[in-house]
C-alpha angles and dihedrals in degrees: 000000000000126000093258093058091047090053092049092050091049092051092047091050091052093056099041122097125196089265092057128071137192123231136193131262116027091346094067091112098025123110136196125241108249110214111356120154095253112063117231120243118251113281093253100117096264087123105043096199097040109142094028111116121206127195104209113203095164135108141190112021125316095052098039090047089053094050092043089059089053090047092050088055092054106270118142104241121197109197113206112208137176104269094234109025100027120192111354091240093064085081096042102107172185115076103065132172098239121233113257122242111280095018091123091224129130126213136046095302137252114334118243090227093057092044091055097068110021109068121126093033139114118225126219118182104217138158116208090190082089121072088227089057091054089049090055091050092050090052090049091050089059088057098045135083097198136029121193121190136167105197124129112278108284092010094120096044093087088058092048089245097117121119096254091056096043096046087064089055094045115010091186093057118125105213115194120192119195116193139155097253108007137254093291139036134066093292097045094112095046117106109241125206123182098253093050092051091046087056099043098041099052105259097107091049092061096040123087141044122325104269092007133111122284112265136188120249112267093247127039091263096166091057090048097048089048090053090050094048091048095049088050091050091050092053090048089051090051089055091048090050090055088061101037105023088228132122122211146196116258116204109199125166141176095238095055093044092049092052090048093052093054080085114163092009091060091042091053091051092047095048098041098036087216132123114269119258094247128221122356104172107208091337126102120229094224107023125071128218096027113126145076122285129198116250129193091278108012142339137298131192123221124191114199094179096168141011094269093053090047088056091051090051092050091051094048092046088053096246109105089158090075089070092067097040107118090225092060107034096112135020089252089055091049092049089054090049098038096137093051099050093039090052092051093049092046092054091048096046092055091063094074140034122261091251092052091053091047089055092047092050095045112120094006096115086234117132107241138146142179115244099238130192119230096269089048089052096048091048094043112130092232094048089051093046091052091053094241093145118058136172127223134179111250115205095232104020103041120219111012127183118224137177108258129231107276109218121082123208131199092228111005121080109203115169147112106323101157131022122247104282127247115243110290092353092145101032095111092042094052096043096045104036102032105030097026098233115165125236093256092050092050092047091052092048089054092048089051092052092242094121138012 
């Protein structure tokens, strides 16, 4: 056994109580919460990250989305929030889930934005402007496997919460930093919001109508992909720690993740050396027909990806003669005559409702889809059948509907176990049960404004 492993075992032994136990693999340094309000599932692998503890020092979207993924998979996530304001998104409304009668809460309720990315977490209201607050964080770091933060590079150093300081407290800590532009490079100290990164890193340029203005994607997709990349990196680092015993610093940023998710568009530009082809709306630059068309009451998308599928579309639209038209015989022909075939399909599609076309296309083998709004999506029969909308009882708002975790497993059962916490809901619990603070100490910390 090398010196690193001996050190890790010693550190683990120091933080374990009789009610906690170490396990093999990635859980070698993980511990279980002892008496929290939500019982843990049996240690049978149904929660893949059970026993992993995460200190979540993030706010808004990319970071909370990352830690929510870890929470869905069974990790114990401690969300650190400003003791008065909380996460910025708590104020980002309307809409709000209104407080139920008798909840003894003032204000409009819990914002839908906050509820979207903070389930399966515990909230501690804590100010690390106070030395006592930093002491609490340092004690939490000793008990955690992962820390995730999204402050500007160097922003936590003045609070002694930077990686170099914390690795001395817990050498096995995996410390993930999420920023706009990374820890290095000329833009590293620039604040980065999703829409700015979409603009600067190419996504906005290729999004929007053909010939129209550049537009942002309808959801903050760069934040979300960064959260996904970071959660994946954290799990890889946990696996690496199982082999080496070492933690590490993860440097994730919106700009890198946005460049990575340009995917085939970036590859085409790199290989050809040419300027990209710009915005195509719902069209495809090299497949025709492949776009949405207005119907009598909405829109429908058809994807004629090859000559056979184009033939199927012609038959279902009631115009088999288009198949033998010299202008449309092959995909290359159709690309050359894009305006003509698109115009014919547009005129045809307007003759019926979207639902009528869906029924006509059913069973054809032809790729097609209605263009649904969000309510239409959430109430979609397939979405409902796949369990993508779930309901959970919130302590102050009552029953609240949330989007469920998307990936299904043959054995594991990740999902929404606990509702997004209210601000400071678990402060007493964490301080008393995990860090062994007494009632008088907690009361004094609250009087001093260190915690809420």
